[in-house]
PLY file of the C-alpha trace (Angstrom):
ply
format ascii 1.0
element vertex 145
property float x
property float y
property float z
element edge 144
property int vertex1
property int vertex2
end_header
227.90 90.03 206.38
228.98 90.47 202.82
231.07 87.95 200.84
233.97 90.24 201.43
233.54 89.91 205.12
233.35 86.04 204.97
236.23 85.62 202.83
238.45 87.90 205.00
237.10 85.92 208.27
237.89 82.73 206.67
241.54 83.50 205.64
242.48 85.62 209.01
243.22 82.58 211.25
245.51 80.78 208.60
247.46 84.13 207.91
247.95 84.76 211.48
249.21 81.22 212.10
251.61 81.47 209.00
252.86 85.12 209.33
251.75 86.31 212.95
249.91 89.12 211.05
246.54 90.22 210.03
245.35 89.80 206.40
245.55 92.89 204.53
242.41 93.48 202.38
242.75 95.22 198.93
246.05 96.46 199.92
249.55 94.98 199.69
252.33 96.57 201.54
255.98 96.22 200.84
256.64 94.50 204.11
258.29 91.10 204.63
255.76 88.37 205.48
252.82 90.28 204.57
249.96 88.46 203.01
247.12 90.20 201.34
243.79 89.43 199.82
243.01 91.31 196.59
239.38 90.93 195.15
239.05 90.33 191.55
235.33 89.93 191.00
232.33 89.02 192.93
228.97 87.68 192.09
230.15 86.88 188.39
227.40 84.96 187.04
228.33 81.41 185.43
225.09 79.78 184.90
221.29 80.44 185.40
218.76 77.87 186.25
214.87 77.87 185.51
214.28 77.74 189.08
215.70 81.09 189.64
218.87 79.76 191.26
222.21 81.22 189.93
225.69 79.64 189.90
228.30 82.35 190.57
232.05 83.01 191.30
234.04 85.00 193.75
237.53 85.61 192.38
240.56 86.72 194.47
244.37 86.90 194.52
246.40 86.04 197.59
249.80 87.96 197.49
252.46 86.85 199.83
255.70 89.11 200.30
258.88 87.42 201.25
262.61 88.48 201.24
264.49 88.17 197.94
267.87 87.43 197.25
270.14 87.74 194.01
272.76 85.57 195.61
273.76 81.99 195.86
271.44 80.78 198.63
268.14 79.16 198.96
266.10 82.24 200.07
263.96 82.44 196.92
263.37 78.59 197.00
262.14 78.92 200.77
259.92 81.81 199.62
258.43 79.74 196.79
257.90 76.58 198.99
256.09 78.85 201.46
253.60 80.32 198.85
253.21 76.75 197.38
252.27 75.53 200.99
249.63 78.00 201.18
248.11 77.11 197.81
248.20 73.38 199.23
246.40 74.60 202.22
243.77 76.05 199.94
243.34 72.66 197.86
243.10 70.84 201.23
240.39 73.00 202.31
238.41 72.26 199.12
238.99 68.53 199.45
237.63 68.74 202.99
234.87 70.99 201.90
235.96 73.60 204.60
234.59 76.87 203.05
233.92 80.49 203.91
230.32 81.05 205.05
228.29 82.88 202.44
225.21 82.85 204.13
222.14 80.36 204.33
221.14 81.54 200.77
224.50 80.25 199.20
225.95 76.75 198.90
229.76 76.56 197.87
230.49 73.94 195.48
234.20 74.57 195.04
237.13 76.72 196.19
239.95 76.48 193.74
243.39 77.69 192.67
243.65 78.74 189.25
247.10 77.74 188.68
249.33 74.87 189.64
252.07 77.18 191.27
252.53 80.64 192.72
253.52 83.33 190.29
256.60 85.37 191.15
254.89 88.65 190.32
257.62 91.11 190.95
260.61 92.17 193.03
260.65 95.62 194.73
263.07 98.37 193.40
265.63 97.72 196.00
265.75 94.03 195.10
265.00 92.96 198.60
261.42 91.92 198.52
259.55 89.63 196.20
255.68 89.24 195.68
254.38 85.65 195.24
250.66 85.71 193.55
248.24 82.96 193.93
244.78 83.40 191.80
241.65 81.41 193.24
238.06 81.35 193.26
234.98 80.20 195.07
232.08 78.75 193.01
228.82 78.97 194.63
225.21 78.52 194.19
222.77 81.17 195.23
219.19 80.17 195.82
216.42 82.35 194.73
215.08 84.19 197.69
0 1
1 2
2 3
3 4
4 5
5 6
6 7
7 8
8 9
9 10
10 11
11 12
12 13
13 14
14 15
15 16
16 17
17 18
18 19
19 20
20 21
21 22
22 23
23 24
24 25
25 26
26 27
27 28
28 29
29 30
30 31
31 32
32 33
33 34
34 35
35 36
36 37
37 38
38 39
39 40
40 41
41 42
42 43
43 44
44 45
45 46
46 47
47 48
48 49
49 50
50 51
51 52
52 53
53 54
54 55
55 56
56 57
57 58
58 59
59 60
60 61
61 62
62 63
63 64
64 65
65 66
66 67
67 68
68 69
69 70
70 71
71 72
72 73
73 74
74 75
75 76
76 77
77 78
78 79
79 80
80 81
81 82
82 83
83 84
84 85
85 86
86 87
87 88
88 89
89 90
90 91
91 92
92 93
93 94
94 95
95 96
96 97
97 98
98 99
99 100
100 101
101 102
102 103
103 104
104 105
105 106
106 107
107 108
108 109
109 110
110 111
111 112
112 113
113 114
114 115
115 116
116 117
117 118
118 119
119 120
120 121
121 122
122 123
123 124
124 125
125 126
126 127
127 128
128 129
129 130
130 131
131 132
132 133
133 134
134 135
135 136
136 137
137 138
138 139
139 140
140 141
141 142
142 143
143 144
């Protein structure tokens, strides 16, 4: 199993719980309540040790699509709070040391969001859907084989 498989497998149950849908991988449709995981980089070397072990990063972005309103209502606030709750869940997983399984050769040290709130990354052409973006990474140590 690759790190991509491990990340997808790790996030799928939470996405199904929140949205009742499957996690999209490297694809973000323009459909309400879709949640997608977009890979940014994998096996990025942070540090090399004389033992041959290497500290690496796996970076990814979670994109959440929610309904958007230009009216006087709380729809956008509710969408932002939904995206923020996903970030809070991610932070909680790190505090509990509940991580994806990168295999016996890897020890995950940290999973963290790279920002303190979701970004509103865009609104569709019709002005009916908004994308909220959460950037995150997994920091892990890979032992020399």
